[in-house]
C-alpha positions in Angstrom: -103.6 36.7 -45.9 -100.4 38.0 -46.8 -99.2 37.0 -43.5 -100.2 33.3 -43.6 -98.6 33.1 -47.2 -95.4 34.7 -45.6 -95.3 31.9 -43.1 -96.1 28.9 -45.5 -93.4 30.2 -47.9 -90.7 30.3 -44.8 -92.2 26.8 -43.9 -91.3 25.5 -47.3 -88.2 27.0 -47.7 -87.1 25.1 -44.4 -86.6 28.7 -42.5 -85.8 27.8 -39.4 -87.2 31.1 -37.9 -90.0 32.9 -35.6 -90.5 36.1 -34.1 -90.3 37.0 -30.7 -91.4 39.9 -28.5 -90.7 39.4 -25.0 -93.1 40.9 -22.5 -91.4 44.1 -21.8 -89.8 44.0 -25.1 -91.2 47.4 -27.6 -89.4 45.7 -30.6 -89.2 42.3 -31.8 -86.3 39.9 -33.0 -86.2 37.1 -35.3 -85.2 33.8 -33.1 -84.5 30.4 -34.0 -87.9 28.7 -33.6 -88.4 26.9 -29.9 -85.4 29.2 -28.7 -84.7 33.0 -28.1 -81.4 32.5 -29.7 -81.7 35.5 -32.3 -80.3 34.8 -35.8 -77.7 37.3 -35.2 -75.7 35.4 -32.8 -74.3 32.4 -35.8 -73.1 35.7 -37.3 -71.6 37.4 -34.6 -70.0 33.8 -33.0 -68.7 32.9 -36.6 -67.3 36.4 -37.2 -65.2 35.9 -33.9 -64.0 32.7 -35.3 -66.0 30.3 -33.5 -66.9 27.3 -35.2 -70.5 25.8 -36.5 -69.6 22.9 -33.8 -68.8 25.4 -31.2 -71.7 27.6 -31.6 -74.1 24.2 -31.9 -72.6 23.1 -28.6 -73.0 26.8 -26.5 -76.5 27.1 -27.7 -78.4 23.8 -27.3 -81.5 24.5 -29.2 -80.1 24.8 -32.7 -78.7 22.1 -34.8 -76.0 22.6 -37.4 -78.6 22.4 -40.3 -80.6 25.9 -38.8 -77.3 27.3 -38.9 -76.3 26.4 -42.4 -80.0 27.9 -43.6 -79.0 31.1 -42.0 -75.5 31.4 -42.9 -75.9 30.4 -46.3 
């Protein structure tokens, strides 16, 4: 029940994330919905002086709104 409530809160807040676990993975990573792009990717790319536009171009499954939601 607590997981369902947390999922609902994330949806209402517009959180563009889900958890992904690969078949051979022992741990899970938070990724953008519909992709395997980890949430750490925008932070790493922006720290390396990439722009949001460049990041969105590199990762077509991610849009500007999602990047701004994660980095805000």
